[in-house]
C-alpha positions in Angstrom: 51.5 -7.1 6.2 49.7 -8.5 3.0 47.3 -6.1 2.3 50.3 -3.4 1.9 52.0 -5.9 -0.1 48.9 -6.0 -2.6 49.3 -2.1 -2.4 52.1 -2.0 -3.6 52.3 -4.6 -6.5 49.1 -2.8 -7.7 51.0 0.5 -7.6 54.7 -1.6 -9.3 52.4 -3.2 -12.3 50.6 -0.2 -13.1 53.9 1.9 -13.6 55.8 -0.6 -15.2 53.6 -3.3 -16.7 49.6 -1.6 -17.1 50.3 2.0 -18.5 48.8 3.7 -21.2 51.9 2.8 -23.3 51.8 -0.9 -22.4 50.8 -3.6 -25.0 48.0 -5.7 -24.9 49.8 -8.9 -24.0 51.8 -6.8 -21.1 48.5 -5.3 -19.6 47.0 -8.7 -19.8 50.2 -9.9 -17.5 49.8 -7.1 -14.9 46.1 -8.2 -14.6 47.0 -11.1 -14.1 49.8 -10.9 -11.7 47.6 -8.2 -9.6 44.3 -10.9 -9.9 46.7 -13.6 -8.8 48.3 -11.1 -5.6 44.7 -10.4 -4.4 43.4 -13.9 -4.2 46.2 -14.5 -2.4 45.1 -12.0 0.0 41.4 -12.7 -0.3 42.4 -16.3 1.0 44.9 -15.6 3.8 42.1 -13.1 4.9 39.7 -15.7 5.0 35.4 -15.7 5.5 33.8 -12.5 5.2 37.2 -9.8 4.7 38.3 -12.4 1.9 35.0 -12.0 0.3 35.4 -8.1 0.9 38.7 -8.1 -0.8 37.4 -10.1 -3.8 34.4 -7.5 -4.3 36.8 -4.8 -4.0 38.7 -6.5 -7.1 35.5 -7.1 -9.1 34.7 -3.9 -9.2 37.7 -2.3 -10.2 37.4 -4.5 -13.2 33.9 -3.4 -13.8 35.3 0.2 -14.4 37.1 -1.2 -17.5 34.2 1.1 -19.3 34.2 4.8 -17.7 31.2 7.4 -18.3 31.7 10.5 -20.2 29.7 13.9 -18.2 28.5 16.7 -19.8 27.8 20.4 -18.2 24.1 19.1 -18.1 24.7 15.7 -16.7 24.6 17.1 -13.2 20.9 15.2 -12.0 22.5 11.6 -13.0 24.4 11.5 -9.8 22.0 12.1 -7.8 20.0 9.2 -9.0 22.5 6.8 -9.1 23.6 7.8 -5.7 20.0 7.0 -4.5 19.9 4.1 -6.6 23.4 2.7 -5.1 22.0 4.0 -0.6 19.0 2.0 -1.6 20.6 -1.2 -2.7 23.1 -1.2 0.2 19.9 -1.0 2.2 18.4 -4.0 0.4 22.0 -5.8 1.0 22.0 -5.3 4.6 18.9 -6.8 4.9 19.6 -9.7 2.9 22.6 -11.8 1.1 22.3 -10.6 -2.5 25.7 -11.2 -3.5 26.0 -13.5 -6.1 23.0 -11.3 -8.1 25.1 -8.3 -7.0 28.0 -9.7 -8.9 26.0 -11.4 -11.8 24.1 -8.4 -12.6 28.3 -6.1 -12.4 29.1 -8.7 -14.9 26.1 -8.3 -17.3 26.7 -4.2 -17.0 30.3 -4.6 -17.5 29.3 -6.9 -20.8 27.5 -4.1 -21.9 30.9 -2.5 -23.3 30.8 -5.0 -26.0 27.7 -4.0 -28.2 28.1 -2.5 -31.1 27.5 1.3 -31.0 26.0 1.5 -34.9 25.8 4.6 -36.0 24.9 6.6 -33.3 28.8 6.5 -31.9 26.6 6.3 -28.7 26.3 2.8 -26.8 22.7 4.1 -25.5 22.4 0.5 -23.3 25.9 0.4 -21.4 25.2 4.4 -21.1 22.2 3.5 -19.6 23.2 0.3 -17.5 26.2 1.8 -15.7 24.2 5.2 -14.6 21.3 3.0 -13.4 21.8 -0.6 -12.7 25.4 -0.2 -12.0 24.7 1.5 -8.7 22.0 -1.1 -7.6 24.8 -4.0 -8.3 27.5 -2.0 -6.4 24.8 -1.2 -3.8 23.9 -4.6 -3.1 27.4 -6.2 -3.0 28.5 -3.8 -0.7 25.5 -4.1 1.5 25.7 -7.9 1.6 29.4 -8.5 1.8 30.5 -6.6 5.6 33.9 -7.1 6.0 34.6 -7.8 10.0 38.3 -6.1 10.3 39.7 -3.4 10.1 42.3 -4.4 7.3 39.9 -5.4 5.1 37.3 -2.7 5.3 40.5 0.2 4.6 42.0 -1.9 1.8 39.2 -3.4 0.3 37.5 -0.1 -1.0 40.6 0.9 -2.2 41.0 -1.5 -4.3 39.6 -0.2 -7.7 41.4 3.3 -6.6 44.9 1.6 -6.4 44.2 -0.7 -9.4 43.8 1.8 -12.3 44.7 -1.2 -15.1 41.2 -1.2 -15.8 39.3 1.9 -16.2 43.1 3.8 -16.9 44.9 1.2 -19.0 42.6 -0.7 -20.8 43.9 -1.4 -24.4 42.5 1.5 -26.9 41.7 1.5 -30.6 45.0 3.6 -31.5 43.9 7.3 -32.0 43.3 9.2 -35.4 45.2 12.8 -35.5 43.9 14.7 -38.2 42.6 18.1 -38.4 39.0 16.7 -37.8 37.0 13.7 -36.7 34.4 14.4 -39.2 32.0 15.9 -36.3 30.3 19.2 -37.2 30.9 21.9 -35.5 27.3 22.3 -34.2 26.9 18.7 -32.7 25.9 18.7 -29.2 27.1 16.3 -26.6 24.7 13.3 -25.1 24.2 14.1 -21.6 26.3 10.8 -20.7 27.9 8.6 -22.8 30.0 5.1 -22.4 33.4 5.0 -23.3 34.9 1.1 -23.7 37.9 -0.3 -24.6 38.4 -2.4 -27.2 36.7 -6.2 -27.0 39.6 -7.9 -25.1 39.6 -5.5 -22.4 36.2 -5.9 -21.5 36.1 -10.0 -21.7 39.5 -9.7 -19.4 36.8 -7.5 -16.9 34.3 -10.2 -17.3 36.5 -13.1 -16.4 38.0 -11.5 -13.4 34.5 -10.5 -12.1 33.1 -14.1 -12.6 36.3 -15.4 -11.2 35.6 -13.5 -8.0 32.2 -14.3 -8.0 33.0 -18.2 -7.9 35.9 -17.7 -5.4 33.2 -16.0 -3.4 30.1 -18.9 -3.6 33.1 -21.7 -2.8 34.2 -19.6 0.4 30.6 -19.5 1.4 29.9 -23.3 0.7 33.1 -24.2 2.8 31.8 -22.3 5.3 28.4 -23.6 5.3 29.5 -26.7 5.3 31.6 -25.9 8.1 28.7 -24.7 10.3 26.6 -27.9 9.2 29.6 -30.5 10.6 30.0 -28.2 13.7 26.2 -28.2 14.5 25.7 -32.0 14.3 23.1 -34.4 14.0 
């Protein structure tokens, strides 16, 4: 029931508080509502299922930066997919959830890097094409759910929670006949879109918060196991 409420609130918060016409304040308010509710659902599920729900929220937040694709970028997708699958395999063998979420936060932070005169965030683009699928794979492989409700709702959070990759605040558009781009300008193979810094910083805070909750849950679980095993 709690997971169904989470999906409904994500949709409602996006429609009324986090759509593309909302102010920065209203967007952050919507993010706060969804983050608190996701934490409540994760706390209600507990254990590995709760960790999996927090992972879904962290992945949703990391999507605050998005990639643009050209017709020549098809070969990047198989490479990224291969890195993801390989990382999942590693995560299934070893619990690397903490390094995975740290890497996820670092990749998200690349959206803050200045792009200079090139108009392309090269570091961020490369990070999202290579390190990002590795971070996702390690996290997914390391944090497997145990109940159906978590395994079905958790992966849907990044898609339901479009507050980050659709509605994060962006600079105001400049309308005119041209933006100064030459007619013969050739777009890069892949390039990174980032919102205003407040959007990227908010996403990083959410990811770090998910990491803290997951680490706290792991510590409590370890303490309970130690107490039950006795001297």
